[in-house]
BANU-342659 format. One record per residue (C-alpha): x, y, z; residue in three letters. Coordinates in nm, 2 decimals. Example, Ala and Ser with C-alpha at 12.3 -4.5 7.8 and 13.67 -1.06 7.14 Angstrom:
BEGIN
1.23 -0.45 0.78 ALA .
1.37 -0.11 0.71 SER .
END
This chain:
BEGIN
14.90 13.76 13.96 MET .
15.10 13.45 13.87 ILE .
15.43 13.64 13.97 ILE .
15.28 13.74 14.30 ILE .
15.17 13.38 14.36 PHE .
15.51 13.24 14.27 SER .
15.69 13.49 14.51 ALA .
15.45 13.40 14.79 SER .
15.51 13.03 14.72 LEU .
15.89 13.09 14.75 ILE .
15.87 13.29 15.07 PHE .
15.63 13.03 15.22 PHE .
15.86 12.74 15.14 VAL .
16.16 12.92 15.28 PHE .
15.97 13.02 15.59 GLY .
15.88 12.66 15.66 PHE .
16.23 12.55 15.58 TRP .
16.36 12.80 15.83 GLY .
16.13 12.67 16.10 ILE .
16.18 12.30 16.04 PHE .
16.55 12.30 15.96 VAL .
16.62 12.40 16.33 ASN .
16.42 12.11 16.46 LEU .
16.63 11.85 16.65 PRO .
16.50 11.57 16.43 ASN .
16.61 11.64 16.07 ALA .
16.39 11.36 15.94 LEU .
16.08 11.52 16.10 TYR .
16.17 11.85 15.95 ALA .
16.21 11.70 15.60 HIS .
15.87 11.52 15.62 ILE .
15.70 11.85 15.71 HIS .
15.88 12.02 15.43 LEU .
15.76 11.75 15.18 GLY .
15.40 11.79 15.30 ILE .
15.43 12.16 15.25 THR .
15.55 12.12 14.90 PHE .
15.26 11.89 14.81 VAL .
15.01 12.13 14.96 ILE .
15.16 12.42 14.77 LEU .
15.17 12.23 14.44 ILE .
14.81 12.13 14.47 VAL .
14.69 12.48 14.57 VAL .
14.91 12.63 14.30 GLY .
14.76 12.40 14.04 SER .
14.41 12.50 14.12 PHE .
14.51 12.87 14.12 VAL .
14.69 12.84 13.79 VAL .
14.41 12.64 13.63 SER .
14.15 12.90 13.74 TYR .
14.36 13.18 13.60 LEU .
14.41 13.00 13.27 ILE .
14.04 12.93 13.23 ARG .
13.96 13.29 13.31 LYS .
14.21 13.42 13.06 ILE .
14.10 13.18 12.78 LEU .
13.72 13.20 12.84 ARG .
13.68 13.47 12.58 PRO .
13.85 13.25 12.33 LEU .
13.61 12.96 12.42 SER .
13.31 13.19 12.37 LEU .
13.45 13.31 12.03 LEU .
13.51 12.95 11.92 THR .
13.15 12.86 12.01 ASP .
13.02 13.16 11.82 ALA .
13.22 13.09 11.51 VAL .
13.10 12.72 11.51 GLU .
12.73 12.84 11.53 LYS .
12.78 13.10 11.27 ALA .
12.94 12.84 11.04 GLY .
12.62 12.64 11.07 LYS .
12.41 12.93 10.96 GLY .
12.31 13.08 11.29 ASN .
12.41 13.45 11.26 LEU .
12.23 13.56 11.58 ASP .
12.57 13.57 11.75 GLN .
12.72 13.85 11.96 HIS .
13.02 13.83 12.19 ILE .
13.03 14.07 12.49 GLU .
13.36 14.26 12.49 ILE .
13.49 14.31 12.84 ASN .
13.86 14.38 12.76 SER .
14.07 14.58 12.52 LYS .
14.34 14.32 12.47 ASP .
14.40 14.11 12.16 GLU .
14.10 13.88 12.24 LEU .
13.88 14.19 12.28 GLY .
13.98 14.32 11.94 VAL .
13.92 13.98 11.79 LEU .
13.58 13.96 11.94 ALA .
13.49 14.31 11.81 GLY .
13.61 14.21 11.46 ALA .
13.38 13.90 11.48 PHE .
13.08 14.11 11.58 ASN .
13.14 14.35 11.29 ASN .
13.17 14.05 11.05 MET .
12.84 13.91 11.17 ILE .
12.67 14.24 11.13 ARG .
12.80 14.28 10.77 GLU .
12.70 13.93 10.68 LEU .
12.35 13.98 10.80 LYS .
12.33 14.31 10.60 LYS .
12.46 14.13 10.28 MET .
12.21 13.85 10.32 ILE .
11.92 14.08 10.39 ALA .
12.02 14.29 10.08 SER .
12.03 13.98 9.86 ARG .
11.69 13.86 9.98 GLU .
11.54 14.20 9.94 GLN .
11.68 14.23 9.59 LEU .
11.53 13.89 9.50 LEU .
11.20 13.99 9.64 SER .
11.20 14.33 9.46 ASP .
11.30 14.18 9.12 VAL .
11.04 13.90 9.15 SER .
10.77 14.16 9.22 HIS .
10.88 14.37 8.92 GLU .
10.89 14.07 8.69 LEU .
10.52 14.00 8.75 ARG .
10.40 14.28 8.51 SER .
10.62 14.21 8.21 PRO .
10.55 13.83 8.24 ILE .
10.17 13.91 8.23 THR .
10.22 14.13 7.92 ARG .
10.42 13.85 7.76 ALA .
10.14 13.60 7.83 TRP .
9.89 13.84 7.66 LEU .
10.12 13.88 7.36 ALA .
10.17 13.51 7.34 LEU .
9.80 13.44 7.33 GLU .
9.77 13.65 7.02 MET .
10.03 13.44 6.84 MET .
9.92 13.15 6.61 PRO .
9.97 12.80 6.74 HIS .
10.32 12.67 6.67 SER .
10.60 12.48 6.83 SER .
10.77 12.81 6.90 GLN .
10.46 12.93 7.09 LYS .
10.46 12.61 7.30 GLU .
10.83 12.66 7.38 SER .
10.78 13.02 7.48 LEU .
10.48 12.92 7.70 ALA .
10.69 12.67 7.87 GLY .
10.96 12.93 7.94 ASP .
10.70 13.17 8.08 LEU .
10.55 12.90 8.30 LYS .
10.90 12.82 8.44 ASP .
10.96 13.18 8.52 MET .
10.62 13.21 8.70 GLU .
10.70 12.90 8.91 ILE .
11.04 13.04 9.00 MET .
10.90 13.38 9.09 ILE .
10.62 13.23 9.30 THR .
10.88 13.02 9.49 GLY .
11.09 13.32 9.56 ILE .
10.80 13.53 9.69 LEU .
10.67 13.24 9.90 GLU .
11.02 13.20 10.05 SER .
11.02 13.57 10.13 GLU .
10.68 13.55 10.30 ARG .
10.79 13.26 10.51 LEU .
11.12 13.44 10.60 ARG .
10.96 13.77 10.72 ASN .
10.68 13.60 10.91 GLY .
10.40 13.70 10.67 THR .
10.28 13.34 10.66 VAL .
10.15 13.21 10.99 LYS .
10.09 12.84 11.06 ALA .
9.75 12.78 11.21 ASN .
9.84 12.48 11.43 LEU .
9.54 12.27 11.52 LEU .
9.51 11.90 11.61 PRO .
9.49 11.71 11.29 LEU .
9.44 11.34 11.22 LYS .
9.72 11.22 11.00 VAL .
9.47 10.98 10.84 ALA .
9.29 11.28 10.70 VAL .
9.62 11.39 10.53 LEU .
9.68 11.04 10.39 MET .
9.33 11.02 10.25 GLN .
9.36 11.35 10.07 LYS .
9.69 11.25 9.93 LEU .
9.54 10.92 9.81 SER .
9.26 11.12 9.63 ASN .
9.52 11.35 9.47 HIS .
9.74 11.07 9.35 TYR .
9.46 10.83 9.25 SER .
9.56 10.85 8.88 ASN .
9.64 10.50 8.74 GLU .
9.97 10.64 8.60 ASN .
10.07 10.78 8.94 CYS .
10.29 10.52 9.11 LYS .
10.23 10.58 9.48 THR .
10.15 10.34 9.76 ASN .
10.00 10.53 10.06 ILE .
9.98 10.31 10.37 MET .
9.67 10.33 10.59 SER .
9.70 10.49 10.94 VAL .
9.48 10.47 11.24 SER .
9.27 10.76 11.35 ASP .
9.44 10.80 11.68 ASP .
9.76 10.94 11.52 VAL .
9.73 11.32 11.57 ILE .
9.97 11.60 11.51 ILE .
9.95 11.98 11.56 ASP .
9.96 12.12 11.20 ALA .
9.82 12.36 10.95 ASP .
9.65 12.13 10.70 GLU .
9.69 12.35 10.39 LEU .
10.06 12.40 10.46 LEU .
10.12 12.03 10.53 MET .
9.95 11.93 10.21 MET .
10.19 12.17 10.03 THR .
10.49 12.01 10.19 VAL .
10.38 11.64 10.14 LEU .
10.28 11.70 9.78 ARG .
10.61 11.87 9.71 ASN .
10.80 11.58 9.86 LEU .
10.60 11.31 9.68 ILE .
10.63 11.49 9.35 ASP .
11.01 11.50 9.39 ASN .
11.01 11.13 9.47 ALA .
10.80 11.05 9.16 LEU .
11.01 11.28 8.94 LYS .
11.33 11.10 9.02 TYR .
11.20 10.75 9.03 SER .
11.25 10.54 8.71 PRO .
10.94 10.42 8.53 GLU .
11.03 10.06 8.60 SER .
11.09 10.11 8.97 SER .
10.86 10.02 9.26 MET .
10.59 10.27 9.36 PRO .
10.68 10.56 9.60 VAL .
10.57 10.45 9.95 GLU .
10.42 10.69 10.20 ILE .
10.38 10.56 10.55 SER .
10.33 10.69 10.91 VAL .
10.51 10.56 11.22 VAL .
10.41 10.66 11.57 LYS .
10.72 10.64 11.79 GLN .
10.71 10.52 12.15 PRO .
10.84 10.86 12.26 ASP .
10.53 11.03 12.12 GLY .
10.68 11.16 11.80 PHE .
10.51 11.09 11.47 THR .
10.72 11.02 11.16 ASP .
10.59 11.06 10.80 ILE .
10.81 10.86 10.57 LEU .
10.84 10.90 10.19 ILE .
11.05 10.63 10.03 GLU .
11.15 10.62 9.66 ASP .
11.37 10.39 9.45 TYR .
11.55 10.65 9.25 GLY .
11.92 10.73 9.23 PRO .
11.93 10.90 9.57 GLY .
12.14 11.21 9.65 ILE .
12.52 11.21 9.70 PRO .
12.60 11.20 10.07 GLU .
12.80 11.53 10.06 GLU .
12.49 11.71 9.92 LYS .
12.22 11.58 10.16 LEU .
12.25 11.88 10.39 THR .
12.28 12.13 10.11 LEU .
11.95 12.06 9.93 VAL .
11.75 12.27 10.17 PHE .
11.95 12.59 10.07 ASP .
11.76 12.82 9.83 PRO .
11.84 12.76 9.46 PHE .
12.06 12.46 9.54 TYR .
12.00 12.15 9.32 ARG .
12.17 11.81 9.36 ALA .
12.12 11.77 8.98 ASP .
12.36 12.03 8.84 GLU .
12.24 11.99 8.49 SER .
11.92 12.19 8.57 ARG .
11.75 12.03 8.27 SER .
11.38 12.08 8.22 ARG .
11.32 11.70 8.24 SER .
11.40 11.71 8.61 THR .
11.25 12.06 8.66 GLY .
11.26 12.28 8.97 GLY .
11.49 12.56 9.07 TYR .
11.61 12.45 9.41 GLY .
11.33 12.62 9.60 LEU .
11.09 12.33 9.67 GLY .
11.28 12.17 9.96 LEU .
11.38 12.51 10.09 HIS .
11.01 12.60 10.12 LEU .
10.93 12.27 10.28 CYS .
11.20 12.32 10.54 LYS .
11.07 12.67 10.63 ARG .
10.71 12.55 10.66 ILE .
10.82 12.26 10.88 LEU .
11.02 12.50 11.10 ASP .
10.68 12.68 11.16 LEU .
10.55 12.34 11.29 HIS .
10.86 12.27 11.51 ASN .
10.90 11.96 11.29 ALA .
11.22 11.82 11.14 GLU .
11.30 11.68 10.80 ILE .
11.59 11.45 10.73 LYS .
11.71 11.28 10.41 LEU .
11.90 10.95 10.39 ALA .
12.01 10.72 10.11 ASN .
11.89 10.37 10.15 LYS .
12.14 10.08 10.12 LYS .
11.91 9.91 9.87 THR .
11.89 10.23 9.65 GLY .
11.66 10.53 9.66 GLY .
11.60 10.81 9.91 LEU .
11.41 10.80 10.24 LEU .
11.26 11.13 10.36 VAL .
11.16 11.14 10.72 ARG .
10.93 11.42 10.85 VAL .
10.93 11.41 11.23 LYS .
10.65 11.58 11.43 PHE .
10.66 11.65 11.80 PRO .
10.39 11.52 12.04 THR .
10.06 11.70 12.01 SER .
10.02 11.94 12.30 ILE .
9.65 12.00 12.24 ARG .
9.53 11.65 12.32 GLY .
9.26 11.48 12.12 GLN .
9.14 11.61 11.78 CYS .
8.78 11.72 11.86 THR .
8.70 11.89 11.53 ASP .
8.83 11.62 11.29 CYS .
END
């Protein structure tokens, strides 16, 4: 098409040249020839630009799909409308995405199956342990079994959230109710929390049981990583002018390295690579929180404070059900 356009351009120029070169006024002929060149260059630029965009559009679609896949969104498929090199490349990308989804599904299914199968031997181990006389060895074994049960429960809960078994019953909920229940739960003198009061008109659409699970998990993490001599963990609520509601959990611990802030929501990932029992956990707590908040169309963000410590922000959209009539 470009060759045809170029040939037409040449013939068009020579045609105009043949017409105007015979005019009695040579200057008049040259002016018209210059105008012709300008018009043809402008038109040619548009045509060439259109052709280039059309040719490179599959490459742009492929680049966009690769970027989304790199961020974890594997629901990508590129329509193949040609058999050239770009079409072959798009086909290879589609095959790669299908294989990745199969591998991830197989891994998650394996984790789920193994977790289910471990329930029975762990139960038998608990029964055998109860028959043992009290000793430090028995306490150590009990701690190991408890850790295994926590990890298995986390894996199974993650699987239930992934496959849609868990449904969030979103109803208008006063945030003040959540804060009061958290205050009751953390009322122990040794529990260093400072839960700010909130007015009754702050309402979110949420499943109360699931949200209590999320907030308790986040607060427990903050307490676990806060030094004994630090200030209490602060929990506050801010209603934004745009209608969004933020629940903030602020601690004064060591924080999380910046390069790991976006990774802590991955299953089994821990910022503390030592995995010591003193810090506990298996990298499933924040992963479960993220999945539960996804069911609420809510966001969770972590940020290190300049003064030290970590700030967790849970952002809820505006309630679409109006006032809370049952609270």
